[in-house]
N, C-alpha and C positions, 0 to 999 in steps of 0.2 A: 622354549620351543613353541608353546601355544601362542605366545605373542607374535612370534615370527610368522606362524601359520596364518594368523588373522591378518597381519600386515601384507603377507604375500597375496592372499585372496583379495583383499581390498585394493591393492595396487594393480593386480592383474585385471580387476574389473575396470580400472581406469585406463590402463594401457595393456591390452592383451598381448601386444608384441614384445613386452618386456621379458627378459630372461630372469631366472631366479636370482642371479648375481645382481642384476640391475634393480630388481625389486628390493633385495636386501639392502642395497646402498640407499635407495630412495626411502625405504622404511626408516632408516636412521637419520635421514635428512629432514623428515617431516617436522619433528619437534623443533629443529633449528630454523626451518622455514617459517613456521607459524609465528606471526607477530614480529618477523625480522625487520619490518619497515615501520615499527611502532615504538615510540618512546614510552613504553609502558612502565608499570610499577617495578617489574624486575630490572629493567634497564636503569631506572632511577636509583634503585637500591645499589646497583653496581657502580654507578657513575657519580652520584651526589655524595658530598660529605655527610657523615652520619647524622650530624645535627640538623642539616638542611632536610634530609630525608624524613627525620622524625617530625620536624615542623610541618612539612607537606602532608605527611600521613595523618597527623593530628587534625590538620585543617580539613582534610577530606572526611574524616570520621565524625567531626563535630560541626562541620559546615561553617567554619570560620574563614575569614579572608587572610590571604598571604601578605606578608609585609614585603616592601620593595627589595630589601636586601636578599630575602629568600628567592624572590622572583628573578633577581639578577643572577644568582648562582644557578638556578634551574635553567634560565635562558642560555647561559654560557655553555653548560653541559649539553643542552639540547642542540645548540649550534654545532659544537664539536662532533657530536654523534651524527648529525645530519650531513655534515661535510664529509665525514668518513664514508657515508653511504652514497656519496656523489651528488648531494644537493648543493645548489648554488643560490637558491632563492627561498624565501619563506612567504607565507600568506596566511592571513586570517580567513579561515574556511567557515562560512556561515550559511544559514538557511533562510533567506528572505521569503516573503510571501508570494514568490513566483511559483513555488512548488519544487524548484530545483536549487542546487547549491550555487554559491557565488564565491569568487576569490580574486584578490588583487595581489600580484606578485612583486616583491621587493628583493633585491639581491642582498647578500650579506656584506657586500663591499662598502667600506668606509675610507675616505681619502686620508692620506698622511701628509704632514707638512713638507716632506721631501719629494712629493709628487707620486709616491707609491700608494698602495692600498693595504688595508688589513681586513680580515674577515671578522665582523663584529655583529653581535646580537644582544641587546640589553633587555633588562627586565621590563622597562616601560614599553618596549616594542612588543614584548610577549603579552603584556597585560592589555594593551589598548591599541586599536587601529582606528582610522578615520575614513571609511568609504563614503561615497556620495549618497546621502539618504533620500534625496529627492528623485533619484533615477530609478528607484524600486517602487513597487506598489505600496501605497501607504494608506489608501482609503481616506485621504484628507488630513492625515496626521502631519504630513510635510507638504509644503507648497514648493513650486519649482525653484523659487528664489531662496528657499530654506534648505540648503544643501548639507549642512553638517549632520553627521551621524557617527555613532561609535560602535566598534566591535570590541567585546570584552571577553577575555580568555575564560573558557569553561574548564577548569582544572580537573573536573570529574570525568572528562572524556579525553583520552590520550591523543597527543600529537602523532602524526604519521607522515611518511614520505610518499608522495605520488608524483610521477613524472618529474623526478629530480627537484621537487619542491617540498619544503617542510610545511605541512598543513597543520594549523593550530585551530582546533574547534573553538568557535566563539559564539557568543550571543550578539544580537544586533539591535541597537536601540537608537531612538532619535535624540536630538539635542535636548529635548524636554524630558527625556527618560522613558518615553512610551516604547513598548516592545514593537519592533518592526519585523520580527522574525517568528519562526515556528518553535525555536528552541526555548526561548525565555518563558513563554507560558507553560511549556511542558515541565520545565524545572520548577516553576511555581506550583503547578498542580501536584507534582511529586512531593513537594514540601507540605502542601496542604493535607495530602493523604497520610503522609508520615505523622504529622501532628495529631490527627484525629485517631488514627489506628493505634498510636502509642497510648492515648488516653484510655482506649478500650482494653488494650492488653495489660496495662498496669492494674486495672480492676480485676483481671483474672490472675493477678499475682506474678506476671512475667516481668519481674524487676530487672532481669539481666538483659532484656531487649532494649537497645538504645536507638535503633532505626528500623523502619519498615520501608521497603522499596517495592515499587511495582516492577514487574518483569514482563518482557514481551519477546515473542518469537514470530516475526512476520514471514509467512510463506509467500514466495514471490512467483507468480505465474507470468509467462511471457511467450511470444511467438518468435521463431527464427525463420526468416525467408531469405531467398537468394538476393544478394544486392543488385545483381544485373537486372532482375525483374522489378525490384523496388524502384530503381532509377527510372523505369519506364512508366511509372504511375504518379501523376501529379497529386492525386488524393493522398497517397501514402506519404509523399514527400512533404506536403504542406499541412496535413491534418493528423497523420498517424493512423488513419483508418481508411478502408475502402468505402467510397461514397456510391460506387456502382459495383455490380458483380452478380451475375447469375450463378446459381448453385452449380457445383461440379457434379458429374454423374455419381460420384461417391463423396460422402461427407464423413461423419463420424458414426453412422448408424451401425456399423459392424463392431464397434467397441474394440477394435484391434490395435488402436494406438495407445490407449491408456495402459500404463505400466508395461508397454511392449518393449521389445529389444531396442535399445537406443542405437540409432544409426551411427556408423563409423565417423562421419563428418561432424555430427552433433556431439558425439562423445569426445572428439578431439577439442571441440570448443569448450565443453564442460571441464575437461582436464585443465586447460589453460585458465579458465575462469576460476576454478578451485584454487589453483596455485596463486593467482593474483590476489584473490580474496584472503587466503590464508596468510600471505605476507603482510596484509593490512590488518591482521588480527580479527577478521570476520569469521564467525563460527559456521561457515558453510558446511552443512552436514548431509542433507538428503537431496537427491536429484532424480527425476524420472520424467517419462513422457506423460503429458496430461491427456485429457479426453479428446481434444480436437486435433486434427492433423497439423503437424508443425508446431504444436504447443508443448511447452515444457514447464517444469516447476523446480524451484530451488528453495529449500527450507533450512534455516539456521538453528543452532542451539539457542535456548533462551539466554537472555542477559538483561541487565538493568535497562529500563525503558529508554532513557535518554541515549544510552550507548547503542541500543537496538535501532533507534531512529537514525542515528549517525551512520551505523553500519548499513541500514537499508538504503539510504541515499547513496552511499558508496557502491553498494551492490548494483543498483540500477545504472550508475555511471560506468562501472567497470564492465557490466554486461554489454553495453553498447560498444565500448571500445574493443573488447575482445572479439565480439561478433564481426566487426569489420576486418580483423586480421584473418578471419576464415571466410571472407567474402559473403558474410551474412549481414542482415540488418535485424537487430533485436527490436521487436514491437512491444511497447508497454501500454498501448491503448487498451481501454477496457473492452472494446468490442471492435477489433480490426476487421472482422469478417462476419457478415450477416449469416444466420442459419447454422452457425457452429458455436461452440462454447466461447464465451468471453473470458477475460482474464481478471481474476480478483487478487486480493492480497489478504489472506486470513491472518488476523491479528490475535495470537494466542497470549492472553493476558492473565496475570496472577499477582499474588502478594507474597512477599518473602521477608522474613526478619533477618537482622544481621547475625542471628544465632543459627541460621540455616533452616528455619521452619517455614514451610509453605502453608500459609494460612487458609488456602483453599484445598488442602489435602484432607479428604474425609477420614482416612485411616480405615482400619479393618472393621470398626464398629461406629459408623457415622451417627447412629441413633444416640450413642453415648458421648459423642464429641461435641459438646455444647458450644465450645468456642468456635469451631468450624461452622456450626449451624447459624451462629449469630452473624458471622461475616458473610455467609451465604445469603442470609436474610437481608443484609444490608445491600448486597448486589441486586437481589430481586426487587426491592423497593426502589433503588436508584434507577434501574432500567425501566420500571413501570412509570415512575414519576417524570422521568426525563427521556422518554422514548423519542420525543421530537428532537432533542439535542443530538441523540445518537444518529438519527436519520440525517440531520443537517450535516453532521461531521463527515459523512461519506458522500455528500451531494456534489455532483459535478455534471457537466454536459456529457462527458464520456461515460460516466457510470449510469446515467439515465438510459443509455442504450443497452446496458448489461443487466441491471437489477430486474428480476422477474423473468429473465430469459433462461437459456440453457445453463444449468448448473449454478445459477446465481440465486440467492435468496430473494424473496419479494421485498417490496418497499415497506411492508408492515413489520415493525420491530416486535419480536417475541423472544422468549427464552425456552431453551430445551434443558430440562434437568434429568430426564430419564426416569424409569420406573422406580428405581431404588430410592433416589433422593426425594422424589415426589411422595413415595410411600412413607418414607421416614418423617417428612414434615406433616403429612396427614395423620400419621399415627401419634406423633408428638402432640399435635393440637387437639386430638380426641382422646388423649390419655390412654392410648392403646399400646400394647407391646409390639415390637417389630423384630423380626428375624430375617436376615438377608439369606437368600438362596445361593449358596456357593456350589453350583453344579459343576461337575467335571465334564469337560468336553471329550467325547469319544467319537471318532470319525469312522470306526469300523475296520480299521487296518491295524493289525496287532503290532507291527513294527513301529508305528507312529506313536509318539508319547501322548499321554493324557495331560491336560492342563486345566486350571481353574477357569471357568467361563466368567467373563465380566458380568456383573449384576446389572449393568445398564448398557444399552446399545449405543451406537453413534447415530446422529441425525444430520445428514449432510444438507438437508433443506432448511435448517434453522439459521436465522440471522445471528443468534447469540446462544451458542450451545456449550453446556458443561461437558468437558471431555476428560474427566478423571481427576485432575487437580488444577484445572485452569478453565477459563472461558475462551471460546474461539469466536471472535467477532468477525463474521464472514462477509460483511457488506462492503468492506473497503474495496476501492478500485485499484487496479494493478499499478497505475502511474502515480498514485497518491503518496504523499508523505504520511507516515503513521503518526506523526506528532499530533495533529488535530484530533483524531478519534481518541487517542490516549489522554489528551488534555481533558476531554469530556468525561471519559471513563473514570479517570483519577478524581476529578472534581465532584462528580455526582455521588461517587461512593464515599468520598470524604465528607460530603454534606450529610449523608445519612448516618455515618459513623459519629459525626458531631452530635446529632440528635440522640443517638443511642447512648453516647457517653453522658449527655446531660441527664437522661432518664436514670441510668444505672448509678451514677454518682450520688443520686438522691435516695437510692435504696439502702436504707440504714440497717435493716434487720436481716432479711433473707435475700441475699444476692442471687442465689441459684433460682429461686422462684421468680425474681424480677427478670432474669435473663430468659427463663422459660416463657413467661408471659409476653415479653417483648418479641421473641421469635414467632410465637403463635399469632399475636396481633398483626405483625408485619405480613406474615404469610397469608393469613385470611383476607387482609385488606388489599393485597397486591397479587393474588394468585391468578388473576385474569391474564397476566403477562406470560404465564407458563403455558406452553403448548408443546406436547411431545409427538404430535402427529405430522402429517405431510403438509408442509408449508406451500407446496406447489398447487394444491388442490383448490378448486373453485369454492368448495364447501368451507375451507378455512377463511377465505376472504369474507364470506357472509358471516361466519361465526365471529371473526375478529371485529367486524362492525357491530355485532350484537354485544360484544364484550366492551365496546367503547374504545377500542384501540385505533390509533391513527393509521391512515393509509395515504401517505404523502407520496404520490406516484412519481413526481418529477422534482428536480432541483428548484424550480420556480415555486412549486407548491410548498416546499420545505423551508425555503430561506426566510420567510417572515418570522418563523419560530425562533430563529437565531437571536433576535433582539426582542423577544417577548419579555414582558416585565419580570416574570418569575426567573427567567434565565439570566437576564442582566443582573438581577439581585443575587443569584447564585454565585456567579463569577466574582462579583464585587465583594461578597461576603467572605470569600476565601482568598481574595487578593490575587486571583489568577488573571483576570482581565478587568480593567476599568471599563466603565460604560463607553468611553471614547475609543478604547482599543477594540472592544467588541463591535461597535458600530462600524469602525474602519474595516474590520474583517468581513462584515456583512456586505458592505459596499464593494469590496474587492471581489467577493464571490459573485455578486450580480454582474459586475463589469466583466469578469472573466467568462462567465456564461455567455454574455452577449458577444464578446469578441470571438470566442471559439465558434459560436454558431455563424457569425458573420464571415469568418474565414472559410468555414465549410461551405457556406452558400456561394461565396465568390469562386471557390475552387470548383464546385459542382457546375456552376454556370459556364465557367471557362472550358471545362472538359466537355460539357454537352455541346456548346457552340463551336468549339475549335477542333474537337476530336471526334466525338461520337456522331454528330449530325453529318459532318463532311464524309466520314468513313461510310456511313449508311447510304448516303446519296451516291457516293462513288460505287459502292457495291451494287446498288440498284441500277446504275448506268451500265455496270459491267454485265449484269444479267440481261439488260435490254440489248446490249451489243451482241451478246451470245445468241439471243433470239433472232436478231436481224440477220446475223451470219447464217443461221440455220435456214431461215426463210429464203435467203438468196440461193442456197443450194437446192432447197425444195420448198416451194411456196405452200404446199399442202401440209407441212409439218405443223402440229398444233401448238408447240411450245408451252404445254400445260404447266410444267414445273416452274419455268421462268415467269410466266404470267401470274401464277398464284403467289410466288415469292415477291414479285414486283408489287403486287397489290398489297400484300401484308407490310412490306417495307415502306411503301408510300404512305399508307395509313398511319403507321407508327411514327414515321418521320414528321408527318403533319401534327400528330398528337404531341410529339416531343417539342416541336417548335412552339406550340401553344402553351405547353407547360413551362417552357423556359421563360416565356413572357409573363406568365402568372407568378413564377418564382421571383423574377426581377422586380415585379410590382410589389410583392409581399416584402421583399428585402428592403426596397426603397422606402416603403411605408414604415417599416420598423426603424430604419435609420432616422426618420424624421421625429420619432418620439423622444422627448427630452428627459422625462422622468426615468431613471434607471430601471426600477421595477416594472413600470409599464412597458418599457422597451423589451425587457426579458419576457413578459407575458405575450407581447406581440410576436416575438420569435417563436415562443412555444406554441401559440394558438394558430398562427398563420404561416410562418416561414417553414417550420419543421414539417407540417402536413404537405405543403407544396413540394418540399424536397423529396418526401416519400413517394408522392405521386410521380414526380419526374423520374425517380429511380426505377420504379416499376416498369415504366415505358422503355427506358434505356436498357434495362435487363432483358425485357422481351425482345428488343432488337438484337441483343447479343446472342440469343438462342437461335436465331435464324440466319445469322451472318457466318460466312466461312471464317475459319480460324485465321487465314492470312489477310482477311479484310478487317478484323477487329483492331482498333487503334492502340490497345494496351493488353498486357497479359491478363488472363482470367483466373478464376478461383482454382481451376484444375492445375494451372501452371504454378500459382503462388503457394498452394498448400501441399502439392505432391511432387515437388522437384528438389526437395532438400535431401 
């Protein structure tokens, strides 16, 4: 009865119009719905011969390759299942360095000698595909005439059906074997961390642990706006954000949207989104209104990082498709509207063993949990030593507009541990005792239950915050793949664990003392990275500089650190990126920054010249005509309002015209620069300031023009008509 009551409340929250009978039926369908379009382990157990299943399972647990005979059997079962689900095609689904997914569809049809066809799918088609490698960003790894590339099946991530197509998650590499995607380095980094974490765990006597995996749970923020209004704005269509827009009379200052009642139309979208994601095996769990008007958030349950990355790419794609069904457009840009919150993607990261232990779980007595403290120390040192890499991993033109703004962390990387863990480490390193304060919360109402107060608060301003049994990396932009940041996290922690293992393996006599000393040495050497205060304050910026922390304010400032000697050596040491692969990604990031800024500049100029300026001049003429008409009726009328508005409009139009010319010149000068980094610097130092100046003038014009004279919908329409 309790389970039914929970299900009833849950489903009524999704669909308040459901009757009890409908809720009861839906409650029983949910387990059947979840993963119904995924060829997961349960489906393989049901459909594969026992021996084939055992071989596959062993390969997954021990990281071994599957033989062709096993692949043939799996492919045939996968094909039969997909056809039963209505699929007619298959595709290798991969994640090139565009930031979105890619797929090339082939049908299951194969010709027969008699002129007929059979439905066929073989192991070699499952294992390998051949997309055109030269047509994707490669950073020089592939030339235009070097087209051959390969997609290779990732059997650790389950195949699924999307739009009547069997999608097979794959890695993507060049003819020479270089990684051309985001998945391959992620898998490599997970292997590197697994290897080094196991070395440390074995020293603690954890002989039963055979694998350590990183887990992730990326919270996804997004905006929903009406499609009819979206279609009327070139900036949203071409760039994903508004390049112009005066503030609406109301923004988010009343704090009434955050966690507020979800509007009926948005709830209907969320219901459809949940169902589509559940069918694909995505662990969509929490949904709510975010702080800005028209902004929402979706959070999943944790899962293994490579699957979490796949699921997040699917989530973004499905969000956009489902939004269109409801006449919405889903905006995933980091800062689609100036003056209100941008959208991030909080990456909740942790470490788990195959025996079910979370290595970042402090337990009831963290002071005595020496294994936890050692892994915590490894993360502290990793974040401090490689703060530049963490900053680069979230760098993009879009995220530059968000970091340091409303609800976003600053560009300075620091860690939040909270009072308890900081106190534990301080006490340990000073040989002091430590007792946690387990205060009971009492809120002064007898009917309400008392409960244990957490010994540490949460810090929403921190870029990298400990939140109980995981770290929340809050700097990621909403449109980004989580693969890049997790590659960095996994690799830098693996590097420190490798050093820890080297030290501890040499401690012949007193292992516990060696661990104690290592924790204390690490904490005292790297405590500068720990900051439990307000990251938004100006005082912190000054203090961070005094501590020697980096403040890489823009993508252009951060990018050179990507290929710094120490970072190239780091990735090569753990076989995550070769120097060639890392350099390619550096060049792709520069190129993308320049292209994004160039597109925004061209869009801004077109809107200013073809929409804003003509509309403002037309409105000015309209006011002049009104004044002339009044004077014809009575020559003594002063026309004060018209004259004042005409003067303001005329001055602003002149300013706008001059600023358009200045932006055109700055953009043309940037385009002439041949060196990619110098071009990016030119965009940052000259084009972006010119864009900002032009926007201010255009937004001033918007505030004095009549609503029916404005060439496109304003912020009030976009944010408050959902």
